[in-house]
C-alpha positions as CSV (number, residue, x, y, z in Angstrom):
1,M,0.0,-0.1,0.0
2,A,1.1,3.5,-0.6
3,S,2.2,5.5,2.1
4,N,1.6,8.8,0.2
5,N,-0.1,10.1,-2.9
6,E,2.9,11.5,-4.7
7,N,2.7,10.8,-8.5
8,V,-0.2,8.2,-7.9
9,T,-3.4,9.3,-9.8
10,L,-6.5,7.6,-10.8
11,K,-6.5,5.2,-14.0
12,K,-8.3,6.3,-17.2
13,S,-10.1,3.3,-18.1
14,L,-13.8,4.1,-18.8
15,T,-15.6,4.8,-22.0
16,A,-19.3,5.9,-22.8
17,I,-20.6,2.4,-22.5
18,N,-18.9,1.7,-19.3
19,L,-20.4,5.1,-17.9
20,W,-23.8,3.9,-19.0
21,A,-23.4,0.7,-17.3
22,I,-22.2,1.9,-14.1
23,G,-24.8,4.9,-14.0
24,V,-27.7,2.4,-14.7
25,G,-26.1,-0.3,-12.5
26,I,-26.0,1.9,-9.6
27,V,-29.4,3.0,-9.6
28,I,-31.3,-0.2,-10.8
29,S,-31.8,-1.5,-7.3
30,G,-34.3,1.3,-7.1
31,S,-36.6,-0.8,-9.2
32,Y,-36.0,-3.9,-7.3
33,F,-36.5,-2.5,-3.9
34,G,-37.3,0.7,-2.0
35,W,-39.5,2.7,-4.5
36,N,-42.8,0.7,-3.2
37,F,-42.5,2.4,0.4
38,G,-44.3,5.3,-0.9
39,L,-47.3,3.6,-2.2
40,G,-49.5,3.8,1.0
41,E,-50.8,7.3,0.3
42,S,-49.9,7.9,-3.1
43,G,-51.7,4.8,-4.9
44,Y,-50.6,3.9,-8.5
45,L,-51.6,7.2,-10.0
46,G,-49.8,9.3,-7.3
47,M,-46.7,7.3,-7.7
48,L,-46.7,7.6,-11.4
49,I,-47.0,11.3,-11.2
50,A,-44.2,11.6,-8.6
51,T,-42.0,9.5,-10.6
52,L,-42.6,11.6,-13.9
53,L,-41.8,14.7,-11.6
54,M,-38.7,13.3,-10.1
55,A,-37.7,12.0,-13.8
56,T,-38.1,15.5,-15.1
57,M,-36.0,16.7,-12.1
58,Y,-33.1,14.1,-13.0
59,F,-33.2,14.6,-16.7
60,T,-32.8,18.4,-16.5
61,M,-30.2,18.2,-13.9
62,T,-28.3,15.5,-15.9
63,L,-28.1,17.9,-18.9
64,G,-26.6,20.6,-16.3
65,I,-24.1,18.2,-15.0
66,S,-23.0,17.2,-18.3
67,E,-22.1,20.8,-19.0
68,L,-20.3,21.0,-15.7
69,S,-18.3,17.7,-16.0
70,T,-16.7,18.9,-19.3
71,I,-15.6,22.2,-17.7
72,L,-14.6,20.6,-14.4
73,P,-13.4,17.1,-15.3
74,H,-12.5,16.1,-11.5
75,A,-13.1,13.2,-9.0
76,G,-14.8,15.7,-6.8
77,G,-18.0,15.9,-9.2
78,P,-20.5,17.8,-7.2
79,Y,-18.1,19.3,-4.6
80,S,-15.8,20.6,-7.3
81,F,-18.8,22.2,-9.3
82,A,-20.2,23.9,-6.1
83,R,-16.6,24.8,-4.9
84,R,-15.9,26.6,-8.3
85,A,-19.1,28.4,-8.5
86,M,-19.8,29.4,-4.7
87,G,-16.6,28.9,-2.7
88,R,-15.0,26.5,-0.3
89,Y,-17.7,26.1,2.3
90,V,-20.4,25.6,-0.1
91,G,-18.5,23.1,-1.9
92,F,-17.6,21.1,1.3
93,I,-21.3,21.2,2.3
94,T,-22.2,19.9,-1.1
95,G,-19.5,17.1,-0.5
96,I,-21.0,16.3,2.9
97,G,-24.4,15.9,1.2
98,V,-23.0,13.4,-1.4
99,L,-21.3,11.5,1.3
100,L,-24.5,11.4,3.2
101,Q,-26.3,10.1,0.3
102,Y,-24.1,7.2,-0.8
103,I,-22.8,6.0,2.7
104,I,-26.4,5.7,3.6
105,A,-27.7,4.4,0.4
106,G,-25.0,1.4,0.7
107,P,-26.8,0.0,3.8
108,V,-30.3,0.4,2.5
109,V,-29.2,-1.6,-0.8
110,A,-27.6,-4.2,1.3
111,I,-30.7,-4.8,3.5
112,G,-32.5,-5.3,0.0
113,I,-29.9,-7.8,-0.9
114,G,-30.6,-9.7,2.5
115,G,-34.4,-9.5,2.0
116,Y,-34.2,-11.2,-1.5
117,V,-31.8,-13.9,0.0
118,N,-34.2,-14.3,2.8
119,F,-37.1,-14.9,0.3
120,L,-35.1,-17.7,-1.3
121,F,-33.6,-19.3,1.9
122,P,-35.8,-18.3,5.0
123,E,-33.2,-19.8,7.5
124,I,-30.5,-17.3,6.5
125,P,-30.8,-14.1,8.7
126,A,-31.0,-11.0,5.9
127,L,-28.1,-9.0,7.7
128,V,-25.6,-11.9,6.9
129,P,-25.6,-11.5,3.1
130,A,-25.8,-7.9,3.2
131,A,-22.5,-7.6,5.0
132,I,-20.9,-10.2,2.9
133,I,-21.7,-8.7,-0.4
134,F,-20.6,-5.4,0.9
135,G,-17.3,-7.0,2.0
136,I,-16.8,-8.6,-1.4
137,F,-17.1,-5.5,-3.5
138,M,-14.9,-3.5,-1.4
139,I,-12.3,-5.8,-2.3
140,V,-13.3,-5.7,-6.1
141,H,-12.9,-1.9,-5.9
142,I,-9.5,-2.1,-4.4
143,I,-8.5,-4.3,-7.1
144,G,-9.1,-1.8,-9.8
145,I,-11.6,0.4,-11.7
146,K,-11.2,-1.5,-15.1
147,E,-11.9,-4.8,-13.5
148,Y,-15.0,-3.4,-11.6
149,A,-16.1,-1.9,-14.8
150,T,-16.1,-5.3,-16.5
151,I,-18.1,-6.9,-13.9
152,E,-20.6,-4.0,-13.6
153,M,-21.3,-4.3,-17.3
154,V,-22.3,-7.9,-17.0
155,L,-24.5,-7.2,-13.6
156,C,-26.2,-4.3,-15.2
157,S,-27.0,-6.2,-18.6
158,V,-28.3,-9.0,-16.5
159,A,-30.4,-6.8,-14.4
160,V,-32.1,-4.9,-17.2
161,G,-32.6,-8.1,-19.1
162,L,-34.4,-9.6,-16.2
163,L,-36.7,-6.6,-15.7
164,V,-37.7,-6.7,-19.3
165,L,-38.6,-10.4,-18.7
166,F,-40.5,-9.4,-15.8
167,F,-42.4,-6.8,-18.0
168,I,-43.3,-9.2,-20.6
169,V,-44.5,-12.0,-18.4
170,G,-46.3,-9.7,-16.1
171,L,-48.1,-7.1,-18.4
172,P,-50.7,-9.9,-19.8
173,H,-51.8,-10.7,-16.1
174,I,-52.2,-6.9,-14.7
175,N,-55.4,-6.3,-13.1
176,V,-56.5,-2.9,-14.1
177,E,-58.5,-2.6,-10.8
178,N,-55.3,-2.6,-8.9
179,L,-54.0,0.4,-11.0
180,F,-57.5,2.3,-11.1
181,P,-59.9,1.1,-8.3
182,S,-63.7,1.2,-9.3
183,S,-64.1,3.3,-6.1
184,G,-62.3,6.1,-8.1
185,N,-60.0,6.7,-5.0
186,Y,-57.1,6.9,-7.4
187,I,-54.6,8.7,-5.0
188,P,-55.4,7.9,-1.5
189,G,-53.8,10.7,0.0
190,G,-54.7,13.3,-2.5
191,F,-51.9,15.9,-3.2
192,K,-50.4,14.9,0.3
193,G,-50.0,11.5,-1.2
194,I,-47.9,12.6,-4.1
195,W,-45.9,14.7,-2.1
196,S,-45.1,12.0,0.4
197,A,-44.3,9.7,-2.4
198,L,-41.6,12.2,-4.0
199,P,-38.6,10.9,-1.7
200,Y,-39.3,7.3,-2.8
201,A,-39.7,8.1,-6.6
202,M,-36.4,9.7,-6.2
203,W,-35.1,6.1,-5.5
204,L,-35.7,5.1,-9.1
205,F,-33.2,7.7,-10.4
206,L,-31.0,8.3,-7.2
207,A,-27.1,8.2,-7.8
208,I,-27.1,8.6,-11.7
209,E,-25.5,12.0,-11.0
210,M,-22.3,10.3,-9.5
211,L,-20.9,9.8,-13.0
212,P,-19.0,13.1,-13.0
213,M,-17.0,11.5,-10.0
214,L,-15.5,9.2,-12.5
215,S,-14.3,12.1,-14.9
216,E,-10.5,11.4,-14.0
217,E,-11.0,8.0,-14.9
218,T,-12.9,8.5,-18.2
219,R,-10.7,8.4,-21.4
220,D,-12.8,11.1,-23.3
221,V,-14.6,12.8,-20.6
222,K,-15.8,15.7,-22.9
223,K,-17.7,13.2,-25.3
224,D,-18.3,10.2,-23.3
225,M,-19.5,11.7,-19.9
226,P,-22.6,13.7,-21.5
227,R,-23.4,10.5,-23.5
228,G,-23.1,8.2,-20.4
229,L,-25.4,10.6,-18.2
230,I,-28.1,11.3,-20.6
231,S,-28.4,7.6,-22.0
232,G,-28.4,6.3,-18.5
233,V,-31.4,8.6,-17.1
234,T,-33.4,7.8,-20.5
235,T,-33.0,4.2,-19.8
236,L,-34.1,4.6,-16.1
237,L,-37.1,6.6,-17.0
238,I,-38.3,3.6,-19.2
239,I,-37.5,1.1,-16.9
240,S,-39.3,3.1,-13.8
241,I,-42.7,3.3,-15.5
242,F,-42.9,-0.3,-16.5
243,T,-41.8,-1.4,-13.1
244,I,-44.4,0.4,-11.0
245,T,-47.3,-0.2,-13.6
246,V,-46.4,-4.1,-13.7
247,S,-45.8,-4.6,-10.0
248,I,-48.7,-2.7,-8.8
249,G,-51.0,-4.1,-11.7
250,L,-50.0,-7.7,-10.5
251,G,-49.8,-7.2,-6.6
252,G,-52.0,-4.3,-5.7
253,I,-51.1,-1.6,-3.4
254,D,-51.6,-3.2,-0.2
255,K,-49.3,-6.1,-0.9
256,I,-46.7,-4.1,-2.7
257,S,-46.3,-1.1,-0.4
258,V,-44.9,-3.3,2.5
259,A,-43.0,-6.0,0.4
260,S,-39.3,-6.0,1.1
261,D,-39.0,-8.0,-2.4
262,P,-41.8,-6.3,-4.5
263,L,-41.1,-7.9,-8.0
264,P,-41.1,-11.4,-6.8
265,A,-44.1,-10.8,-4.6
266,S,-46.0,-9.2,-7.5
267,I,-45.5,-12.3,-9.7
268,A,-46.1,-14.8,-6.7
269,S,-49.5,-12.9,-6.1
270,V,-50.8,-14.0,-9.5
271,L,-48.9,-17.1,-10.4
272,G,-47.8,-18.4,-7.1
273,A,-44.4,-18.3,-5.0
274,T,-43.3,-21.6,-6.8
275,Y,-43.8,-20.1,-10.3
276,W,-40.4,-20.2,-12.1
277,L,-40.2,-16.5,-12.4
278,S,-40.7,-15.9,-8.8
279,K,-37.5,-17.9,-8.1
280,V,-35.8,-16.4,-11.0
281,L,-36.6,-12.7,-9.8
282,A,-35.5,-13.5,-6.3
283,T,-32.3,-15.3,-7.4
284,V,-31.0,-13.3,-10.4
285,G,-32.8,-10.2,-9.1
286,L,-30.0,-10.1,-6.7
287,V,-28.0,-9.1,-9.5
288,G,-29.5,-5.6,-9.8
289,L,-29.1,-5.0,-6.0
290,V,-25.5,-6.2,-6.2
291,S,-24.8,-3.9,-9.0
292,S,-26.2,-0.8,-7.1
293,C,-24.3,-2.0,-4.0
294,S,-21.0,-1.9,-5.8
295,G,-21.7,1.1,-7.5
296,V,-22.7,3.0,-4.2
297,I,-19.0,1.9,-2.9
298,L,-17.5,3.5,-6.1
299,A,-19.4,6.7,-5.4
300,Y,-18.6,7.4,-1.9
301,S,-15.0,6.3,-2.0
302,R,-14.2,8.9,-5.0
303,Q,-15.9,11.9,-3.1
304,V,-14.0,10.9,0.1
305,Y,-10.9,10.6,-2.0
306,S,-11.3,14.0,-3.6
307,L,-12.3,15.8,-0.3
308,S,-9.4,14.2,1.3
309,R,-6.9,15.0,-1.4
310,A,-8.0,18.7,-1.2
311,G,-7.5,18.8,2.6
312,Y,-11.5,19.1,3.8
313,L,-11.1,15.5,5.3
314,P,-7.9,14.2,6.9
315,K,-5.4,13.3,4.4
316,F,-4.8,9.5,5.3
317,L,-8.2,9.1,3.7
318,S,-6.8,9.7,0.2
319,L,-4.1,7.1,0.3
320,M,-3.7,5.2,-2.9
321,N,-2.5,1.7,-3.8
322,K,0.3,2.4,-6.0
323,K,0.1,-0.7,-8.2
324,R,-3.7,-0.6,-8.6
325,Q,-4.2,3.3,-8.6
326,T,-7.1,2.9,-6.2
327,P,-8.0,4.9,-3.0
328,Y,-8.2,1.8,-0.6
329,V,-8.8,3.7,2.6
330,A,-11.6,5.7,1.2
331,I,-13.3,2.5,0.2
332,I,-12.6,0.5,3.4
333,L,-13.7,2.9,6.3
334,P,-16.8,4.2,5.0
335,G,-17.7,0.7,3.9
336,V,-17.4,-0.5,7.5
337,F,-19.4,2.4,8.7
338,G,-22.1,1.6,6.2
339,I,-22.2,-2.1,7.3
340,L,-22.6,-1.0,10.9
341,L,-25.6,1.0,9.9
342,V,-27.3,-2.2,8.4
343,F,-27.6,-3.6,11.9
344,F,-29.4,-0.6,13.6
345,F,-31.6,1.2,11.2
346,N,-34.6,0.3,9.0
347,P,-34.4,1.2,5.3
348,N,-37.4,3.2,5.2
349,N,-35.8,5.9,7.5
350,L,-32.5,5.5,5.8
351,I,-33.8,6.3,2.5
352,L,-35.0,9.8,3.9
353,I,-31.7,10.4,5.1
354,S,-30.2,9.5,1.7
355,T,-32.5,11.4,-0.3
356,F,-32.1,14.6,1.9
357,G,-28.3,14.5,1.3
358,A,-28.8,13.9,-2.3
359,L,-31.2,16.9,-2.8
360,V,-28.7,19.3,-1.1
361,S,-25.9,18.4,-3.6
362,Y,-28.7,18.6,-6.4
363,I,-29.6,22.2,-5.5
364,A,-25.9,23.0,-5.3
365,M,-25.3,21.6,-8.7
366,N,-28.0,23.4,-10.4
367,L,-27.1,26.8,-8.9
368,S,-23.7,26.0,-10.0
369,V,-24.6,25.7,-13.7
370,I,-26.4,29.1,-13.5
371,I,-23.7,30.9,-11.5
372,L,-20.8,29.8,-13.9
373,R,-22.7,30.8,-16.7
374,I,-22.7,34.3,-15.4
375,K,-19.3,34.6,-13.7
376,E,-17.3,32.5,-16.2
377,P,-19.0,32.9,-19.5
378,N,-15.8,32.1,-21.4
379,L,-14.9,28.8,-20.1
380,V,-14.7,26.2,-22.8
381,R,-18.0,24.3,-22.7
382,S,-18.0,21.3,-25.3
383,F,-21.4,20.3,-24.1
384,K,-23.9,23.2,-23.3
385,I,-27.3,22.5,-21.7
386,P,-30.0,23.0,-24.2
387,L,-32.9,25.7,-23.3
388,Y,-30.6,27.4,-20.9
389,P,-31.8,28.8,-18.3
390,I,-35.2,27.0,-18.4
391,N,-33.7,23.4,-17.7
392,P,-31.4,24.1,-14.8
393,I,-34.3,26.6,-13.3
394,V,-37.0,23.6,-13.9
395,S,-34.6,21.1,-12.0
396,L,-33.9,23.5,-9.3
397,I,-37.5,24.1,-8.5
398,L,-38.3,20.3,-8.5
399,C,-35.3,19.8,-6.3
400,V,-36.5,22.5,-3.5
401,V,-40.1,20.9,-3.8
402,A,-38.6,17.4,-3.1
403,I,-36.5,18.5,-0.2
404,F,-39.8,20.0,1.5
405,A,-41.2,16.7,0.8
406,S,-38.4,15.0,2.6
407,F,-38.9,17.4,5.5
408,F,-42.4,16.4,6.3
409,A,-42.0,12.6,5.5
410,N,-40.6,12.3,9.0
411,L,-39.6,15.1,11.1
412,T,-37.3,13.1,13.4
413,F,-35.1,12.2,10.6
414,F,-35.1,15.7,9.3
415,Y,-33.7,17.0,12.3
416,V,-31.0,14.2,12.3
417,C,-30.0,15.4,8.9
418,I,-29.8,19.2,10.1
419,A,-27.6,18.1,13.0
420,I,-25.3,16.3,10.7
421,F,-24.9,19.3,8.5
422,S,-24.4,21.6,11.8
423,V,-21.6,19.4,12.9
424,A,-20.1,19.3,9.6
425,S,-20.1,23.1,9.6
426,I,-18.5,23.7,12.9
427,Y,-15.7,21.0,11.8
428,Y,-15.1,23.0,8.7
429,F,-14.6,26.3,10.3
430,V,-12.7,25.1,13.4
431,W,-10.6,22.6,11.4
432,A,-10.8,21.9,7.7
433,R,-10.6,25.5,6.1
434,H,-7.1,25.5,7.7
435,Q,-6.0,22.5,6.1
436,I,-7.0,23.1,2.5
437,D,-4.3,22.1,-0.2
438,G,-4.5,24.8,-2.9
439,N,-2.5,22.3,-5.5
440,A,-5.5,19.7,-5.6
441,P,-7.1,19.7,-8.9
442,E,-10.6,21.1,-7.6
443,E,-8.6,24.0,-6.0
444,N,-6.2,25.0,-8.5
445,F,-8.2,26.0,-11.6
446,I,-6.8,26.3,-15.0
447,V,-8.5,28.9,-17.3
448,E,-9.0,27.3,-20.6
449,E,-10.6,30.3,-22.5
450,I,-10.2,34.1,-22.2
451,E,-11.5,37.0,-24.1
452,K,-9.7,37.4,-27.1
453,S,-10.9,41.1,-27.8
454,S,-9.1,42.5,-24.9
455,L,-5.4,42.3,-23.5
456,F,-6.7,41.1,-20.0
457,G,-9.6,39.2,-19.1
458,K,-11.0,39.2,-15.6
459,I,-12.2,36.1,-13.9
460,E,-13.8,36.3,-10.7
461,A,-13.6,33.3,-8.3
462,S,-15.4,32.6,-5.2
463,D,-12.4,33.6,-3.0
464,S,-10.6,36.1,-5.1
465,V,-10.2,38.1,-8.2
466,V,-7.4,37.1,-10.5
467,E,-6.1,39.2,-13.6
468,I,-5.4,37.1,-16.4
469,E,-2.7,38.0,-19.4
470,A,-4.6,37.3,-22.6
471,S,-1.4,35.5,-24.2
472,N,-1.1,33.0,-21.5
473,L,-3.0,30.2,-19.6
474,V,-2.5,30.9,-15.9
475,R,-3.3,29.1,-12.8
476,E,-5.5,30.9,-10.2
477,L,-4.0,29.9,-7.0
478,K,-6.3,29.6,-3.9
């Protein structure tokens, strides 16, 4: 293991198809587990509306972060975007939101894995396979990104193929009464039902935005990153609509809303628990959950690595394996913490914490798109968000709506989230801000384009104003 990070960088191995597989793979467990907890008040129609709203939020945000990732191709991803646009403190808080999202998401997916194993083998406690899978994929990530990407391609393809099989077999057996009750009570909780379903509808898309954290490991980030992001979120939208329609159409709201394994449960409710697809979904369906679990490890490790490399977190967290070029400490320590969470919290509440952290980073990223267009209009943007500023504004509004929905879903856990960000803020002002390394990629900016019509261009950064000579590219030292 490396004792320091000198001359050790992340390995560039990923292409657009790898990014698509990783992006879809990390999210796809949302179709297998978690989204159904929001059905109690929303019903089918309310969940469908909530899903379409969240799909709009993610699609418009994906366009924005496609632009940002071509400007700032760093492992910091969301943190680096917010840091460039709004300064170090906002960048750090954005990074904490990302860590909260992924370190919490890991245990939730692991619990889903345990639930599917328990469906097949009731004598095996659900927590045991959850911990084992988590440990195995921490080892895979230490071995290397290319090896992981190859495995993820297989896992993602199998998971998507199995969902398609579920749709084909399930569609002819849908009971329309399950979707649209004859009583006319299509949305049991009314507007509140849709509102309360938003955090769970997010679970069908949550984590696609992690792809920019792989920018330093992508061969041609300016072309491949937008392709991977946009194709990924489009795939997830199609899958999500079919998943909620077929699952509820087969099993009904009462059964599916409380199922820890909604897809096998929905097939079993119509064709029996011994039907071949029920067993296949419970067996091969684990692939989707495993795919997401491994992707979550990748996401939190890159954010920890980036924040540590820049000095916001203790330096030892960015230690690299020289041979494998992987941040092994950033993989292991948060993973161990995640496994411990599996033993103490139920997934319903953990999802609320994870989505709250995610929404904090989403708001910051949407603001970053707008602020950087105003502050640094001359930056080279190989991909530009279409219909600017409509798309980032639409995404921003939906993010704010969703975060308020998260507030009221469970006030206790809302206060837990506020407490976490408060402690993080104290930590920043007391210690972290004095440790920042100005030579880290996210801190040491290179201006790629300047005004050609004048001898000097002025770029206003969050912490200082730097005069730039028109004939040279210069570094802005922070």
